[in-house]
Each structure stands twice: as structure tokens, then as C-alpha cells.
N, CA and C of each residue as an Amber inpcrd file, in Angstrom:
protein
   381
  33.4550000  15.0020000 -31.5130000  33.2970000  15.3400000 -29.9530000
  34.4810000  16.4970000 -29.6130000  33.8520000  17.4800000 -28.9340000
  34.7990000  18.4770000 -28.4190000  36.0020000  18.0210000 -27.7190000
  37.0130000  18.7300000 -27.7550000  38.1690000  18.5200000 -26.8270000
  37.6380000  18.6160000 -25.4880000  38.0910000  17.5150000 -24.5270000
  37.6250000  17.7710000 -22.9650000  38.2420000  18.8870000 -22.3150000
  39.6370000  19.1990000 -22.7030000  40.1150000  20.3410000 -21.9450000
  39.5130000  21.5840000 -22.3190000  38.9450000  21.8730000 -23.6280000
  38.1090000  22.9040000 -24.1620000  36.7440000  22.9800000 -23.2840000
  36.0010000  21.8130000 -23.2100000  35.0190000  21.8820000 -22.4630000
  35.2320000  22.2830000 -20.9890000  36.1220000  21.8470000 -20.4540000
  36.2980000  22.1840000 -19.0750000  36.5760000  23.5820000 -18.9120000
  37.4660000  24.1290000 -19.7070000  37.7090000  25.4180000 -19.8000000
  36.5030000  26.4210000 -19.9660000  35.7000000  26.1620000 -21.0000000
  34.6200000  26.6280000 -21.2540000  33.4990000  26.8050000 -20.0380000
  33.4980000  25.5160000 -19.5100000  32.4500000  25.3100000 -18.3290000
  33.0300000  26.4270000 -17.3210000  34.3250000  26.4320000 -16.9530000
  34.8760000  27.2600000 -15.8190000  34.4460000  28.6920000 -16.2100000
  34.7790000  29.0950000 -17.4130000  34.5550000  30.5110000 -17.7830000
  33.0090000  30.9040000 -17.7860000  32.1980000  29.9320000 -18.1140000
  30.7390000  30.2960000 -18.0530000  30.1750000  30.4780000 -16.4960000
  30.8540000  29.3180000 -15.7730000  30.6080000  29.4090000 -14.1790000
  30.9980000  30.6400000 -13.6370000  32.3330000  31.0000000 -14.0190000
  32.7770000  32.3010000 -13.2900000  31.8500000  33.5200000 -13.7570000
  31.2740000  33.4970000 -15.1300000  30.4020000  34.5810000 -15.4600000
  29.1980000  34.7230000 -14.7840000  28.7420000  33.1540000 -14.6470000
  27.2930000  33.3490000 -13.7000000  27.5170000  33.8570000 -12.3850000
  28.8220000  33.4020000 -11.6580000  29.0310000  33.9290000 -10.3170000
  29.0120000  35.2850000 -10.3040000  29.7020000  35.8930000 -11.2640000
  29.7990000  37.3480000 -11.4750000  28.4280000  38.1360000 -11.4900000
  27.5970000  37.6800000 -12.4250000  26.1740000  38.0630000 -12.5180000
  25.4760000  37.9680000 -11.2180000  25.6310000  36.8770000 -10.6030000
  24.8090000  36.6760000  -9.4060000  25.3230000  37.7010000  -8.1780000
  26.6790000  37.8630000  -8.2300000  27.0650000  38.8650000  -7.2800000
  26.7550000  40.4760000  -7.6100000  26.5440000  40.5160000  -8.9920000
  26.0790000  42.0660000  -9.1960000  24.4740000  42.2270000  -8.8720000
  23.8000000  41.1480000  -9.1350000  22.3690000  41.1130000  -8.9010000
  22.2160000  41.0710000  -7.3600000  23.0830000  40.5320000  -6.5470000
  23.0360000  40.4780000  -5.2010000  23.1340000  41.9390000  -4.6190000
  23.8680000  42.6000000  -5.1370000  24.2560000  44.1320000  -4.9150000
  23.0540000  44.8050000  -5.1500000  22.3930000  44.7760000  -6.3520000
  21.1590000  45.4180000  -6.7620000  19.8390000  45.0800000  -5.7720000
  19.8710000  43.7010000  -5.6020000  18.6840000  43.2820000  -4.7790000
  18.8150000  43.6640000  -3.3720000  20.1750000  43.7360000  -2.9240000
  20.3720000  44.3440000  -1.5330000  19.7740000  45.8790000  -1.3840000
  20.0660000  46.6950000  -2.4750000  19.6030000  47.9810000  -2.4000000
  18.0930000  48.1580000  -2.4870000  17.6250000  47.2210000  -3.2670000
  16.1390000  47.3290000  -3.5950000  15.5690000  46.8380000  -2.1850000
  15.8900000  45.7300000  -1.4520000  15.2060000  45.0790000  -0.2980000
  15.4670000  46.2980000   0.6660000  16.4380000  47.1670000   0.8780000
  16.8170000  48.1160000   1.8850000  15.7640000  49.1100000   1.7140000
  15.6650000  49.4010000   0.3980000  14.4490000  50.4520000   0.0740000
  12.8990000  50.0360000   0.4410000  12.6710000  48.7180000   0.1850000
  11.3990000  48.2500000   0.4340000  11.4030000  48.2180000   2.0170000
  12.3200000  47.6450000   2.7730000  12.0800000  47.6970000   4.2870000
  12.1100000  49.0680000   4.8170000  12.5720000  50.1440000   4.3610000
  12.3420000  51.5460000   4.6440000  10.9450000  51.8940000   4.5210000
  10.3940000  51.6560000   3.2950000   8.8440000  52.0430000   3.0540000
   8.0180000  51.3240000   3.9970000   8.5830000  49.9430000   4.2960000
   7.6370000  49.0850000   5.2070000   7.6090000  49.6870000   6.6370000
   8.7680000  50.1450000   7.0800000   8.9860000  50.8170000   8.2030000
   8.0580000  52.1690000   8.2680000   8.1890000  52.8660000   7.3840000
   7.3970000  54.2840000   7.3670000   5.8710000  53.8140000   7.3740000
   5.5330000  52.9300000   6.5250000   4.1150000  52.4520000   6.5690000
   3.6400000  51.9240000   7.9030000   4.4350000  51.0580000   8.5380000
   4.0810000  50.5490000   9.9020000   3.9630000  51.6550000  11.0480000
   4.9540000  52.7380000  11.0600000   4.7600000  53.4680000  11.9470000
   3.5550000  54.5220000  11.6320000   3.2110000  54.6500000  10.5070000
   1.9630000  55.5340000  10.1840000   0.6730000  54.7930000  10.6520000
   0.6130000  53.4880000  10.2550000  -0.3350000  52.5210000  10.9030000
  -0.6890000  52.8110000  12.3580000   0.4700000  52.4090000  13.0670000
   0.6360000  52.5400000  14.4190000   0.2230000  53.8140000  15.1150000
   0.6500000  54.8520000  14.2380000   0.2420000  56.1900000  14.9690000
  -1.0670000  56.6830000  14.7310000  -1.7700000  55.9830000  13.7330000
  -3.2440000  56.2070000  13.4580000  -4.0600000  55.2770000  14.1790000
  -3.3730000  54.2750000  14.8160000  -4.0980000  53.0350000  15.4500000
  -4.9610000  52.1630000  14.5230000  -4.4720000  52.1310000  13.3700000
  -5.2240000  51.1890000  12.3520000  -4.3260000  50.0500000  11.9390000
  -4.8540000  48.8650000  11.5560000  -4.2160000  47.8860000  11.1240000
  -4.0050000  47.6860000   9.4830000  -4.7190000  48.5290000   8.8330000
  -4.4610000  48.5660000   7.4080000  -5.0120000  49.9870000   6.9920000
  -4.5290000  50.0850000   5.8130000  -4.7960000  51.4860000   5.0770000
  -4.9990000  51.2920000   3.5620000  -6.1490000  51.6090000   3.0570000
  -6.5810000  51.2730000   1.7640000  -6.3280000  52.5880000   1.1400000
  -5.7020000  52.5630000  -0.0710000  -5.4130000  53.5140000  -1.0000000
  -5.9020000  53.2840000  -2.4760000  -5.9420000  54.3440000  -3.3820000
  -6.0190000  53.9880000  -4.5960000  -5.0830000  53.0480000  -5.3400000
  -3.7510000  53.0560000  -4.6630000  -2.6220000  52.3820000  -5.2530000
  -2.7030000  51.0400000  -4.6960000  -3.3180000  50.7030000  -3.6600000
  -3.1140000  49.3110000  -2.9860000  -3.5830000  49.4400000  -1.6070000
  -3.5910000  48.5710000  -0.6980000  -3.6640000  48.2890000   0.7480000
  -2.4320000  47.8810000   1.4430000  -2.1130000  48.7520000   2.4290000
  -1.0010000  48.4360000   3.3300000  -1.7360000  47.7060000   4.4940000
  -1.1650000  46.6070000   4.9790000  -1.6270000  46.0710000   6.0560000
  -0.6170000  45.4840000   7.0880000  -0.9870000  45.3450000   8.2810000
   0.0420000  44.6870000   9.2660000  -0.2720000  43.3620000   9.2950000
   0.8610000  42.4060000   9.7010000   0.5970000  41.0800000   9.8100000
   1.9650000  40.5590000  10.4980000   1.6550000  39.4720000  11.3090000
   2.5720000  38.8640000  12.3470000   3.1120000  37.8600000  11.7040000
   4.4880000  37.8670000  11.5410000   5.2720000  36.4580000  11.1060000
   5.7920000  35.7790000  12.2820000   5.7080000  34.6200000  12.3790000
   6.0440000  33.8470000  13.6680000   7.0940000  32.9100000  13.1140000
   8.2970000  32.5710000  13.8260000   9.2270000  31.5850000  13.5720000
   9.5250000  31.1490000  14.8350000   9.9240000  29.7510000  14.9550000
  10.2790000  29.0220000  16.1100000  11.6600000  28.2330000  15.7590000
  12.5800000  28.5180000  16.8440000  13.8820000  27.9780000  16.7380000
  14.2330000  27.2480000  17.9480000  14.8570000  26.0040000  17.6570000
  15.2080000  25.1960000  18.8630000  16.5820000  25.8040000  19.4540000
  16.5300000  26.1910000  20.5350000  17.7040000  26.6620000  21.2770000
  18.3420000  25.6630000  22.2280000  17.6110000  24.6160000  22.6980000
  18.0050000  23.6020000  23.6210000  17.4480000  22.3700000  23.0430000
  18.0730000  21.6510000  22.1510000  17.5940000  20.5050000  21.3400000
  16.9140000  19.3970000  22.5740000  17.9610000  19.1050000  23.4600000
  17.7490000  18.0850000  24.5100000  16.5000000  18.3060000  25.2420000
  16.4820000  19.7000000  25.6740000  15.2810000  19.9930000  26.4700000
  13.8480000  19.9040000  25.7520000  13.9510000  20.3280000  24.3670000
  12.8220000  20.4200000  23.5340000  12.4040000  18.8450000  23.1020000
  13.3730000  17.9510000  23.0330000  13.0700000  16.6400000  22.6840000
  12.6550000  15.9900000  23.9160000  13.0490000  16.1570000  25.0300000
  12.5280000  15.6900000  26.2680000  11.1020000  16.0630000  26.5250000
  10.7920000  17.4260000  26.2940000   9.5440000  17.8680000  26.4370000
   8.2950000  17.0620000  25.5280000   8.9040000  16.8280000  24.1800000
   7.9320000  16.2180000  23.2320000   7.6260000  14.7580000  23.5330000
   8.7030000  14.0170000  23.9400000   8.3980000  12.6270000  24.5200000
   7.6360000  12.5410000  25.7010000   7.9390000  13.3630000  26.8230000
   7.3260000  13.1970000  28.1380000   5.7440000  13.6140000  27.9160000
   5.5720000  14.6430000  27.0090000   4.2470000  15.0310000  26.7440000
   3.5570000  14.1450000  25.5760000   4.2370000  13.3610000  24.8150000
   3.9010000  12.9020000  23.5370000   3.2580000  13.9040000  22.5720000
   4.0310000  15.0760000  22.6010000   3.5990000  16.1770000  21.7470000
   4.3860000  16.1740000  20.5180000   4.0910000  15.2690000  19.4760000
   4.6100000  14.6950000  18.3640000   4.4340000  15.8030000  17.2800000
   3.4150000  16.6390000  17.6500000   3.0360000  17.7350000  16.5960000
   3.9740000  18.9740000  16.4190000   4.7510000  18.9680000  17.5300000
   5.8820000  19.7410000  17.6190000   7.1150000  19.5250000  16.6130000
   6.9010000  18.3090000  16.0850000   8.1300000  18.0110000  15.0730000
   7.6470000  17.9400000  13.7840000   8.7130000  18.0940000  12.8310000
   8.3770000  17.9640000  11.4820000   9.1450000  16.7110000  11.0310000
   8.7600000  16.0110000  10.1620000   9.2880000  14.5780000   9.8830000
  10.2100000  14.7840000   8.4140000  11.3260000  14.3590000   8.7010000
  12.1890000  14.2240000   7.3820000  13.4410000  13.3890000   7.8840000
  13.8880000  12.6160000   6.8260000  14.9890000  11.7110000   7.1100000
  16.3200000  12.5150000   6.9530000  17.2120000  12.2560000   7.7360000
  18.5240000  12.8470000   7.7680000  19.3470000  11.9650000   6.6300000
  19.8270000  12.6080000   5.6000000  20.5300000  12.0660000   4.4610000
  21.6060000  11.0260000   5.0830000  22.5390000  11.8650000   5.7650000
  23.8330000  11.1990000   6.1210000  23.5100000   9.9930000   7.1570000
  22.4360000  10.1130000   7.8930000  22.1710000   8.9310000   8.8640000
  21.7400000   7.7970000   8.1060000  20.7050000   8.0660000   7.1190000
  20.1700000   7.2530000   6.2420000  21.2800000   6.3080000   5.5290000
  22.2760000   7.1080000   4.9440000  23.3980000   6.5000000   4.2500000
  24.2350000   5.6240000   5.0610000  24.5480000   6.1360000   6.3690000
  25.3380000   5.3470000   7.4500000  24.4950000   4.0670000   7.6740000
  23.2340000   4.0890000   7.8740000  22.4850000   3.0180000   8.3820000
  22.6210000   2.0420000   7.1120000  22.2000000   2.5610000   5.9000000
  22.4070000   1.6070000   4.5350000  23.6350000   0.7870000   4.5700000
  24.8060000   1.6680000   4.9130000  26.1130000   1.0270000   4.7830000
  26.2640000  -0.0880000   5.7470000  25.8680000   0.1920000   6.9450000
  25.9340000  -0.7770000   8.0380000  24.9650000  -2.1020000   8.0760000
  23.6920000  -1.7220000   7.5040000  22.8020000  -2.9290000   7.5540000
  22.4960000  -3.4120000   6.0980000  23.0740000  -2.9310000   4.9550000
  22.6770000  -3.0980000   3.8390000  21.0930000  -3.0910000   3.5170000
  20.5390000  -2.2740000   4.2190000  18.7760000  -2.1830000   3.9430000
  18.8100000  -0.7630000   4.4090000  17.5710000  -0.2060000   3.9040000
  17.0330000   1.2810000   4.0990000  16.3300000   0.9520000   5.6130000
  16.1560000   2.0660000   6.3070000  15.2590000   2.1320000   7.3570000
  13.7180000   2.1350000   6.8550000  12.8580000   1.4920000   7.6380000
  11.5520000   1.3080000   7.2340000  10.9270000   2.5930000   6.6880000
  10.1840000   2.6590000   5.7430000   9.5450000   3.8650000   5.1550000
  10.2930000   4.8270000   4.5150000  11.6290000   4.5040000   4.1950000
  12.5680000   5.7410000   3.6240000  12.8670000   5.1530000   2.1740000
  12.8370000   5.8770000   1.2350000  13.4120000   5.6660000  -0.0810000
  14.6760000   6.5200000  -0.2980000  15.6480000   6.2310000  -1.0430000
  16.7380000   6.9110000  -1.4060000  16.7450000   6.9310000  -2.8990000
  16.9280000   8.1680000  -3.3720000  17.2900000   8.4700000  -4.8920000
  18.6670000   9.0440000  -4.9170000  19.3940000   8.6560000  -6.1890000
  20.6730000   9.3460000  -6.5490000  20.7490000   9.7000000  -7.8680000
  21.4100000  10.9870000  -8.1470000  21.4230000  11.2860000  -9.5970000
  22.8380000  11.5650000  -9.7910000  23.4040000  10.8480000 -10.8860000
  24.8520000  11.1370000 -11.3260000  24.9140000  12.4260000 -11.9520000
  25.8540000  13.1190000 -11.5300000  26.2450000  14.5090000 -11.9000000
  27.6050000  14.6170000 -12.3430000  27.8870000  15.6810000 -13.0770000
  29.5120000  16.1290000 -13.3300000  29.8420000  17.3020000 -12.6610000
  30.8610000  17.3100000 -12.0160000  31.5620000  18.3220000 -11.2320000
  32.7110000  18.7050000 -12.0440000  33.0060000  20.0980000 -12.0980000
  34.2040000  20.5730000 -12.7630000  34.8630000  21.5920000 -11.6770000
  36.1580000  21.3510000 -11.5460000  37.0480000  22.4970000 -10.6590000
  38.1920000  22.9360000 -11.5580000  38.5820000  24.1950000 -11.2750000
  39.6830000  24.7390000 -11.8640000  40.9150000  23.9940000 -11.2940000
  42.0240000  24.1310000 -12.2910000  43.2340000  23.4960000 -11.9590000
  44.1340000  24.4610000 -11.1020000
């Protein structure tokens, strides 16, 4: 069995190398994403200028699409709306991990319909 101190040192060295690679890749990906965004903007400008929603070329087809996102700015107002209108389809369902753990600690049982799984892991921090 290897010396624990050596394993910890090796783990930290590998983790540091991984972080370095991730940072380098982020820089490269940022430049690539910027270039892609510039091309997308040029294509959108061209399509809007021509009054078309798509353009087919021998290389491929450029098309416009609408991406929608919804963000709750006023949680209380939103939840009141949902309750008052019984508009439950506006909500997504998932259990809050912290609330479930607190409930389990207090009641020694899980809320109905909820399961919990835990996985033992090893963490390493530098000295």
C-alpha cells in the first residue's frame, strides 16, 4: 500500500494540473464562442435584411429560432398566482435537499414520496 502522504500529494498535483487544463480550455472556448456569436449575429442580420427565416446553402442551412426562458423575479407574487389559480403546471417538481435532510433529522422519517441516496466520497485539501 502506498504512503498516504504521497497519495495526497499526488492527488493535489493531479487536481492542480486538471484545473490548469480547464482554465486553458476555458480561454480557448471563450474565443471560439465569441467567433461563433459573431457569425450568428452576421447571419441573423443577413436573414432579417432579406426578410427570410432561413437560408439554405450547399454548406448547410442557417435558420432563426426563438429561445424562451422564464425567471421568477418575485417568488411570493408568483406562488400566490399559482395557488389562487390552481395553476400547478407553472411549477417544476423537485425536492430541496437541505429541507429534506432537516425534516429527516427532526422527524426521523422522510417526507412522503421522497427517497434519499448518499454516496461516501473522499475529499483532499492542501495543507
